[in-house]
Wavefront OBJ file of the C-alpha trace (Angstrom):
o trace
v 0.000 0.000 0.000
v 1.364 3.402 -1.012
v 0.760 6.524 1.099
v 3.056 9.251 -0.234
v 1.788 12.299 -2.068
v 4.358 12.732 -4.812
v 3.947 16.512 -5.028
v 4.987 16.819 -1.374
v 8.253 14.930 -1.862
v 11.678 16.527 -2.258
v 14.564 14.245 -3.228
v 18.082 15.565 -2.620
v 20.727 13.745 -4.657
v 24.061 13.969 -2.864
v 27.662 12.932 -3.284
v 28.585 10.988 -0.148
v 31.895 12.824 0.247
v 30.859 16.346 -0.745
v 30.981 19.393 1.518
v 28.457 21.143 -0.738
v 26.043 18.226 -0.317
v 26.205 18.612 3.460
v 25.226 22.276 3.246
v 22.515 21.613 0.655
v 20.931 18.920 2.818
v 20.909 20.983 6.001
v 19.695 24.177 4.309
v 16.845 22.372 2.525
v 15.632 20.729 5.732
v 15.748 24.004 7.670
v 13.972 25.904 4.885
v 11.193 23.379 4.180
v 10.745 21.984 7.701
v 9.271 18.661 6.439
v 7.179 16.241 8.496
v 9.836 13.518 8.119
v 13.360 13.132 6.720
v 14.123 9.890 4.864
v 17.803 8.968 4.605
v 19.702 6.378 2.582
v 20.853 4.372 5.592
v 20.019 1.023 7.142
v 19.767 0.470 10.902
v 23.373 -0.677 11.292
v 24.952 2.255 9.454
v 22.607 4.699 11.203
v 23.688 3.367 14.615
v 27.367 3.686 13.702
v 26.933 7.272 12.541
v 24.978 8.153 15.694
v 27.723 6.685 17.875
v 30.261 8.703 15.908
v 28.220 11.883 16.408
v 28.046 11.251 20.166
v 31.722 10.359 20.429
v 30.994 6.769 21.470
v 33.922 4.511 20.654
v 32.921 1.063 19.473
v 34.926 -2.071 20.094
v 37.380 -1.959 17.198
v 38.222 -5.655 17.272
v 37.186 -7.547 14.144
v 36.646 -11.286 14.541
v 38.397 -12.612 11.456
v 37.998 -16.095 12.926
v 34.225 -15.705 12.811
v 34.398 -14.397 9.249
v 36.376 -17.455 8.122
v 34.226 -19.953 10.053
v 31.017 -18.502 8.590
v 32.520 -18.517 5.076
v 32.065 -14.759 4.698
v 35.563 -13.930 3.451
v 34.184 -12.737 0.105
v 31.522 -10.593 1.775
v 34.034 -9.073 4.192
v 36.482 -8.374 1.362
v 33.771 -6.651 -0.689
v 32.755 -4.492 2.296
v 36.374 -3.583 2.970
v 37.072 -2.620 -0.633
v 33.968 -0.422 -0.854
v 34.907 1.239 2.455
v 38.397 1.791 1.088
v 37.211 3.650 -2.009
v 34.737 5.834 -0.160
v 37.257 6.697 2.551
v 39.990 7.331 -0.020
v 37.857 9.799 -1.995
v 36.702 11.435 1.252
v 40.313 11.825 2.343
v 41.213 13.413 -1.004
v 38.469 16.053 -0.698
v 38.741 16.396 3.112
v 35.163 15.246 3.782
v 34.312 12.155 5.825
v 32.047 9.592 4.129
v 28.476 9.905 5.379
v 28.850 13.566 6.317
v 25.709 14.531 4.387
v 23.718 11.881 6.273
v 25.069 13.213 9.570
v 24.014 16.680 8.398
v 20.494 15.402 7.700
v 20.313 13.691 11.092
v 21.542 16.813 12.902
v 19.067 19.089 11.118
v 16.157 16.698 11.691
v 16.968 16.297 15.379
v 17.402 20.051 15.772
v 13.875 20.591 14.391
v 12.535 17.503 16.233
v 11.583 15.866 12.941
v 11.380 12.042 12.782
v 13.806 10.098 10.591
v 12.966 7.207 8.246
v 15.686 4.677 7.373
v 14.948 3.580 3.812
v 17.987 1.622 2.622
v 18.508 -2.130 2.474
v 20.914 -3.713 4.967
v 24.411 -3.429 3.488
v 25.393 -7.073 4.015
v 22.216 -8.181 2.226
v 23.110 -5.985 -0.737
v 26.691 -7.240 -0.946
v 25.697 -10.880 -0.497
v 23.154 -10.592 -3.303
v 25.819 -9.031 -5.521
v 28.272 -11.859 -4.800
v 25.555 -14.457 -5.407
v 24.661 -13.032 -8.800
v 28.224 -12.610 -10.067
v 29.749 -15.418 -12.067
v 33.345 -16.540 -11.580
v 34.626 -14.549 -14.592
v 32.783 -11.396 -13.533
v 34.198 -11.695 -10.006
v 37.731 -11.956 -11.414
v 37.171 -9.025 -13.747
v 35.677 -6.899 -10.969
v 38.487 -7.783 -8.523
v 41.130 -6.960 -11.133
v 39.525 -3.584 -11.838
v 39.454 -2.770 -8.116
v 43.068 -3.794 -7.548
v 44.373 -1.829 -10.527
v 42.482 1.257 -9.369
v 43.931 0.910 -5.850
v 47.472 1.104 -7.195
v 46.762 3.595 -9.944
v 49.198 6.489 -9.649
v 47.488 8.763 -12.180
v 47.049 12.063 -10.339
v 46.515 14.264 -13.369
v 42.741 13.874 -13.448
v 41.555 15.242 -10.118
v 38.116 14.204 -8.909
v 35.479 16.942 -9.001
v 32.807 15.573 -6.687
v 30.246 18.219 -7.648
v 30.688 17.443 -11.350
v 29.836 13.805 -10.591
v 26.364 14.974 -9.496
v 25.740 16.435 -12.968
v 23.037 14.255 -14.635
v 25.036 13.875 -17.863
v 28.154 12.791 -15.986
v 26.107 10.463 -13.784
v 24.564 8.749 -16.813
v 28.010 8.230 -18.314
v 29.413 6.899 -15.021
v 26.483 4.524 -14.489
v 26.724 3.197 -18.048
v 30.425 2.516 -17.507
v 29.647 0.719 -14.243
v 26.907 -1.277 -15.987
v 29.259 -2.365 -18.780
v 32.088 -3.271 -16.387
v 29.996 -5.379 -14.017
v 26.323 -5.743 -14.997
v 25.376 -7.999 -12.068
v 26.935 -5.671 -9.495
v 25.184 -2.743 -11.164
v 21.870 -4.600 -11.009
v 22.154 -5.194 -7.249
v 23.942 -2.059 -6.054
v 22.018 0.385 -8.235
v 18.815 -0.944 -9.819
v 17.631 -3.087 -6.913
v 18.384 -0.372 -4.389
v 16.602 2.212 -6.547
v 13.506 0.015 -6.280
v 14.028 -0.624 -2.560
v 14.509 3.074 -1.756
v 11.501 4.080 -3.881
v 9.334 1.400 -2.264
v 10.186 2.595 1.232
v 9.649 6.247 0.297
v 6.169 5.440 -1.046
v 5.272 3.715 2.225
v 5.973 6.786 4.354
v 2.596 7.912 5.780
v 3.565 11.572 6.323
v 2.706 14.081 3.589
v 5.721 16.389 3.431
v 8.904 14.347 2.961
v 12.549 15.149 2.209
v 14.553 12.153 1.031
v 18.357 12.292 1.127
v 19.928 9.772 -1.261
v 23.048 9.329 -3.357
v 22.886 11.260 -6.623
v 23.324 8.049 -8.594
v 20.040 6.713 -7.213
v 17.884 9.782 -7.829
v 17.002 9.115 -11.531
v 16.139 5.464 -10.843
v 14.055 6.335 -7.784
v 12.096 8.870 -9.814
v 11.430 6.286 -12.527
v 10.041 3.866 -9.961
v 7.967 6.589 -8.306
v 6.474 7.420 -11.714
v 5.682 3.717 -12.225
v 5.113 2.251 -8.739
v 3.572 -0.913 -10.183
v 7.066 -1.911 -11.413
v 8.500 -2.024 -7.865
v 8.941 -5.671 -6.820
v 7.952 -6.776 -3.288
v 10.650 -5.477 -0.932
v 10.845 -8.869 0.789
v 11.912 -10.334 -2.552
v 14.842 -7.883 -2.653
v 15.998 -9.038 0.795
v 16.504 -12.703 -0.096
v 20.174 -13.720 0.045
v 19.806 -17.409 -0.755
v 18.409 -17.533 -4.251
v 17.660 -20.666 -6.248
v 20.145 -21.153 -9.050
v 20.686 -23.613 -11.860
v 22.723 -26.771 -11.489
v 26.141 -25.790 -10.015
v 28.219 -27.869 -12.421
v 31.528 -26.358 -11.312
v 30.894 -27.261 -7.668
v 29.687 -30.726 -8.662
v 32.896 -31.379 -10.617
v 35.029 -30.176 -7.705
v 33.092 -32.461 -5.363
v 33.559 -35.435 -7.715
v 37.356 -35.109 -7.758
v 37.917 -36.338 -4.150
v 35.281 -39.047 -4.701
v 37.232 -40.171 -7.761
v 40.427 -40.284 -5.692
v 38.756 -42.507 -3.085
v 37.301 -44.775 -5.781
v 40.718 -45.239 -7.408
v 42.292 -46.147 -4.063
v 39.441 -48.588 -3.362
v 39.635 -50.260 -6.784
v 43.402 -50.607 -6.458
v 43.036 -52.158 -3.004
v 40.420 -54.760 -4.052
v 42.527 -55.528 -7.141
v 45.345 -56.636 -4.856
v 47.617 -53.692 -5.626
v 49.830 -52.475 -2.765
v 48.706 -48.868 -2.269
v 50.817 -48.113 0.824
v 53.361 -45.954 -0.993
v 50.631 -44.278 -3.035
v 48.920 -43.292 0.213
v 52.221 -41.968 1.553
v 52.721 -39.936 -1.643
v 49.171 -38.571 -1.402
v 49.635 -37.459 2.212
v 53.139 -36.043 1.775
v 52.387 -34.126 -1.450
v 49.186 -32.689 0.043
v 50.946 -31.590 3.221
v 53.904 -30.074 1.375
v 51.703 -28.058 -1.011
v 49.482 -26.811 1.832
v 52.579 -25.783 3.781
v 54.254 -24.105 0.782
v 51.088 -22.252 -0.236
v 50.730 -20.866 3.272
v 54.398 -19.892 3.645
v 54.536 -18.186 0.238
v 51.498 -16.106 1.216
v 53.444 -14.789 4.210
v 51.980 -16.827 7.050
v 53.437 -17.586 10.446
v 55.161 -20.963 10.542
v 52.460 -22.250 12.917
v 49.746 -21.414 10.378
v 51.673 -23.142 7.602
v 52.121 -26.284 9.712
v 48.377 -26.432 10.429
v 47.545 -25.802 6.767
v 49.846 -28.647 5.766
v 48.568 -31.074 8.391
v 44.909 -30.680 7.426
v 45.515 -30.613 3.648
v 45.061 -34.380 3.038
v 41.762 -34.368 4.939
v 40.428 -31.272 3.144
v 41.220 -32.765 -0.257
v 39.075 -35.799 0.525
v 36.344 -33.727 2.235
v 34.829 -31.319 -0.349
v 33.195 -29.115 2.320
v 36.483 -28.249 4.037
v 39.320 -25.990 2.928
v 42.855 -25.989 4.298
v 42.980 -22.198 4.038
v 40.268 -21.862 6.659
v 42.425 -23.634 9.214
v 45.668 -21.804 8.417
v 43.711 -18.516 8.327
v 42.177 -19.173 11.744
v 45.609 -19.819 13.225
v 47.000 -16.709 11.528
v 44.135 -14.653 12.968
v 45.191 -15.631 16.478
v 48.634 -14.121 15.891
v 47.511 -11.079 13.900
v 44.812 -9.251 15.856
v 42.682 -7.285 13.396
v 41.210 -3.983 14.496
v 39.084 -1.398 12.742
v 42.134 0.771 12.291
v 43.366 -1.863 9.860
v 40.324 -1.050 7.722
v 40.989 2.673 8.149
v 44.615 2.145 7.141
v 43.441 0.628 3.863
v 42.827 4.204 2.690
v 46.545 4.899 3.099
v 47.652 1.980 0.931
v 49.703 3.279 -1.962
v 52.123 0.430 -2.536
v 52.523 -3.324 -2.178
v 54.563 -2.660 0.966
v 51.595 -0.881 2.594
v 49.333 -3.746 1.563
v 51.741 -6.284 3.047
v 51.702 -4.596 6.458
v 47.909 -4.641 6.811
v 46.716 -7.488 9.043
v 43.408 -7.883 7.199
v 45.183 -8.428 3.904
v 47.783 -10.722 5.433
v 45.204 -13.098 6.949
v 43.139 -13.237 3.773
v 46.310 -13.881 1.774
v 47.072 -16.871 4.003
v 43.583 -18.278 3.400
v 43.881 -17.826 -0.366
v 47.522 -18.925 -0.587
v 46.971 -22.153 1.345
v 43.925 -23.015 -0.737
v 45.816 -22.327 -3.958
v 48.647 -24.624 -2.882
v 46.245 -27.445 -2.041
v 44.266 -26.842 -5.242
v 47.453 -27.152 -7.294
v 48.139 -30.476 -5.587
v 44.563 -31.668 -6.165
v 44.236 -30.685 -9.811
v 47.780 -31.181 -11.138
v 50.365 -32.903 -8.959
v 48.329 -35.700 -7.338
v 46.633 -36.838 -10.567
v 49.936 -36.987 -12.459
v 52.059 -38.459 -9.671
v 49.610 -40.715 -7.818
v 46.228 -41.387 -9.359
v 46.902 -41.695 -13.075
v 49.762 -44.200 -12.494
v 47.531 -46.106 -10.061
v 44.659 -46.064 -12.572
v 46.958 -47.485 -15.236
v 47.954 -50.328 -12.880
v 44.322 -51.166 -12.142
v 43.389 -51.503 -15.797
v 46.621 -53.054 -16.912
v 48.141 -50.025 -18.576
l 1 2 3 4 5 6 7 8 9 10 11 12 13 14 15 16 17 18 19 20 21 22 23 24 25 26 27 28 29 30 31 32 33 34 35 36 37 38 39 40 41 42 43 44 45 46 47 48 49 50 51 52 53 54 55 56 57 58 59 60 61 62 63 64 65 66 67 68 69 70 71 72 73 74 75 76 77 78 79 80 81 82 83 84 85 86 87 88 89 90 91 92 93 94 95 96 97 98 99 100 101 102 103 104 105 106 107 108 109 110 111 112 113 114 115 116 117 118 119 120 121 122 123 124 125 126 127 128 129 130 131 132 133 134 135 136 137 138 139 140 141 142 143 144 145 146 147 148 149 150 151 152 153 154 155 156 157 158 159 160 161 162 163 164 165 166 167 168 169 170 171 172 173 174 175 176 177 178 179 180 181 182 183 184 185 186 187 188 189 190 191 192 193 194 195 196 197 198 199 200 201 202 203 204 205 206 207 208 209 210 211 212 213 214 215 216 217 218 219 220 221 222 223 224 225 226 227 228 229 230 231 232 233 234 235 236 237 238 239 240 241 242 243 244 245 246 247 248 249 250 251 252 253 254 255 256 257 258 259 260 261 262 263 264 265 266 267 268 269 270 271 272 273 274 275 276 277 278 279 280 281 282 283 284 285 286 287 288 289 290 291 292 293 294 295 296 297 298 299 300 301 302 303 304 305 306 307 308 309 310 311 312 313 314 315 316 317 318 319 320 321 322 323 324 325 326 327 328 329 330 331 332 333 334 335 336 337 338 339 340 341 342 343 344 345 346 347 348 349 350 351 352 353 354 355 356 357 358 359 360 361 362 363 364 365 366 367 368 369 370 371 372 373 374 375 376 377 378 379 380 381 382 383 384 385 386 387 388 389 390 391 392
């Protein structure tokens, strides 16, 4: 059910790191004195900004162990990278990210006007984006992000106010859409619908909505055609039904194939003792090497190596989780590590960030074990054993 009277709505499109946007937001609220101010925040981000406004320091410890155990490394990495870019741009223009939302909150509270939180929970948005992206698109997107982090081109300075120009916004959004269509769909189109849907459900008549400039055109399109807005509950689903996951099925069949070959060799009367030794030793060595080359503590590498044979046979386990958990015990991650990501300008800076180091250990260990699983073990253990079974 929609309540809003469109003619009583004012949408302010802002740049999240723009000093001019802060002034525009506050001045508009003071001048119009609306019945309610709607802001592009979810409950979690609103609480963090309120704590910041009141000078409340949150516990800055980040449980990397929990992130690894819950298999949210990708989600955490995506959140960190997005935080990096917003903080980096804010640092360049000397405006903290979210300043325009703080301005809206301050003005609303000063006039005793209620606030409506209209955005989707950030983790839901990022998880939906990761779910929709294919493997190739994830690689392409990650490569684009990494190259932009280390880009040293300082000739083209960022003009935040120019980015709010409709023509420039259209060009920027089209570029984003071409580079990563699935990410664009979730981060822009879905949120346009979600924001518009929540705005329409506001019962008050006179409303000011403060949103990112990139969302304003899409929100207006949905407000003009409210029947095209999907149910908001549908946009909050993070576990969507997909087609047959052939890639995962193939990966799961590899360890089953290994077990079958060992079993067939055993019942055929072939002595598999040395083959088992080779399997265990090669797995352990590659898990250890992968961890060490990624810069882990020796303790993490030892654990990664020890569990490697088991994780190869068990498709639901990964050696990198175990080495990463051990590494996390030695490298305490705090929120300042996320803040320091904005200061990364070289590989040396990247290397000294605890967040990056732990994630590198997870990835490095898994890569080492994957190399053993897909290349070394088949050629050195299983293909020769297969040939013996069938008389090759």
